[in-house]
N, C-alpha and C positions, 0 to 999 in steps of 0.2 A: 652567662651572659657577656661576656666579653667578645666572644664571636658574633654572639647574636646583635649586638650594640654594632658593632663595625661591620657587619653585615647589611644591615639598614641604613647606618648613614654611608658608606660608600653606596648605597643605589639612592637614596634620595637628598640626602644632605650636601654630597661631594660626585655629585653626579658628573661624570666626563664632560658630557655635551653643555649643560646646563648651568653648570657652576665655571666651570673650567676653559668650556668652550675648544676642547679639543677632539678631534677626529671631526671637522667638519665637511673635510671634502669629501670624504666618504658620503657621510650623514647626508647631504644634499643632493647628491648625485644619484646614490642606488635606491634613495627611499620615493622613487616616483610608482613603485609596487609592492603590496604588501609583501607576496611572496618571494620576491629577491631581498626586500630588508629583512626578514626573517632569515634565509640562508646567510646574509653576510653578519648580521648580527650573533647567530650560534657559532657562526667561523671567531668571530671576536671574543667571545663567550669563553671559547676552548683555549682561543691562543694567551688568553689574560690568565685564566686557570692556572697554565701551565706554565709559561714565562716567568710570572711574577714571583712563586716558590722558589722555581729555577735558578731567578737571578737573585731571592734571598741568600739563597745557599753560598753562593757567587760573592756576593756581597759580606756574607757574616765569614766564611772560610776562606776567601782571599783576596779579596779587594780592600776592605778596612785595613786602617793604620793598627798595627801588629794581629792582623789577621791567621801570620802565618805560623804564630807562634805553635803549632799542633804538630808543625811538620820540624821544630825543635829551637832552643833557645837563642840560636845565631839567625833565625829570621824574624824573630819579635820585633823588630827594627823596621822591619820592609812597609814599606806603605805603597799600594798598587791602585788606590783609589782614581787615579788620572786614566786607568784603563775602564772605568767603569762603561763610557755608551759604549765603545767597541765591543765588549762580553756583551753586554746585553743586547744591543743591536744583534749580536752573531746568535745570538740564544732565539731570539726574537725571529730573526730570517730563517733557523732551522724548522722552528714549529711552525710556521705561514708555508715553507716547502711542503711540509710532510700535511697539513691542512688542504692545500691544493691540488696533491697526489690522490689524498681520498675523496676528496671532492669531484673530481674529474672521471675518478673510476667509478663512484656509486651514482653521481646526479651530473651527467653533462650536459643535460637540459640548464642546472643552476651554475653550472662552472660558465656556460657562455653568456648566461645572463648577467654573471657579475662582471666578465671579462676582466679589464685589467685592472678594476677594483682589488680583484682577490689575493695577487701578488702585492699588490700597493700594501695590504695590512702590515709587510713588514716595515715599511717607512712611516705608517700610520703612527702621528702622534700620540693618541691616545692610547696607545699598545704601550709606547714607550714611558707617555705620562705616568704607568700603573706600577712600572718597576720603579722607575725615579721616586715617584711621593710615597711608594715602599721604605725606597732607602732615605727618604728626606724625615718620615714621621717615625721612623728607627721604630718597627713593628718588632717584638721581641723573639715571638716563636714562628716557626714553619707554618705550623695550623693555623694561625693568626692572618700570614701572607697569603695562605690558599683561600681564607674565606675573604679576603681583601681585594684578590683578582678573582673570585668569582662574584663577588656584588657589582664591583666596578663594570664587569663585562655584563653581567646583566643589566645595570645602569643605561650602560651603552645600548644595548640591545630595547630595552623600553624607549627610548628616546627617537632610535629610527623607526621604530615599528607603532609609533604614537603620531609620526609625522608623514609616514607613508599611507596610512591610514586616513589621515585627514586630508591628503592630497589627492588620495583618490577620490574622495568624496567631493573635494572643490573644484575640483575638474567639469562636475557638471551644475557649478552654482554660478553666479553671474558675480563674477568679480569684474571690479573695474579693470580695462584694459592697462594701463600704466603698471597695474601691479599684479599682474598675469606673471606667473613663471616663478623666478628667484624673492620676487619683491614681496608677494603673500608671503611664499615660505619663510622669509625672514621677519618678518613678523610673526607669526605664527610662533615661530621658534624663541621671540625674543615673551611673547607672554607665553610660552610654556616654562620658560626661564623663570617668569616671576613669578608662578604657580608653584615652583619646586624650591622657590625659596621660601614658602610657606613651612615647608615641610623642616626649616633650621629649628625651631623649636621642639621639636617630637621626641629629640632625648636629650635635650638640656634642661628640664622644666625640673626635677628634682635635684641636679647634681650640685649646685650653689647652695651651701649652709648660707644661712643667715646669721650674719654679723651682726652680734649685739655689741656696741659699744658700752664698755664698764663703765659705771656712773662713781665718779669719785664720791668716797663717803665725806660728807661735811658733818664739822665737827659741831656739837649742838652749841648755838652763842647762850652764853648766861645772860639772866637781867640783871642790869646795872641798879643797885639801890635808889633811891631819891637821894640821898646823901652824895654818895660818890658823881652824878648826874649833876648835883649842882656845884660841888667842886672841881668839875671840868669845865661848867660853865665859867664859875669865875676866874680858871686860871686861863682862860681863853681871852677872856675882854682882860686880863690884866697884863698879856702879852699885846695885844692889840694896841 
């Protein structure tokens, strides 16, 4: 259940494009055709699915404070967290280079269509953001890290696929001249982000238990006898 919840949350609620607006450069530049968007989206899914669990291993066994304790007690005090960006980007660049070689080998047309944006996946903030979010959210297991990476990639894939399909349709629509191009694309992206915000309550409806305020027990009030009440009135009048 935890894997399923994290998977759907990373796709719809914490979507890389619509929730954090990461990877916008490739999202806007490569979303003119559906075929190109599908190719880049598949590459992003693969890179995130591989780099997030790899960077989780690096974070758990090398980068965290005391992570080197498995080498011996003398290494328990080492903190290499300042190397996070360098090692994360090195892992991402290696995987992107692998993807570039595979795409160029098996689909030269897609490789030419993606152009410079395929190697730029290495510096795509959505790819690095997946690893950094994994680190900041303290994901506990390698399986959850893999689930988060795949879900984040699918979320980015759905975002670029949706905007590419819409841009192909509005090419033949009567869009006002000042809004043609990136203008209408930004407006549609904002509307889609508002739509994805509606998924925010999808997985949180039954999480919070209703808090019941304890009612203090009130001791029963004893009825005062008529003689005691008359005596209290007389005493009050005498004091006045």
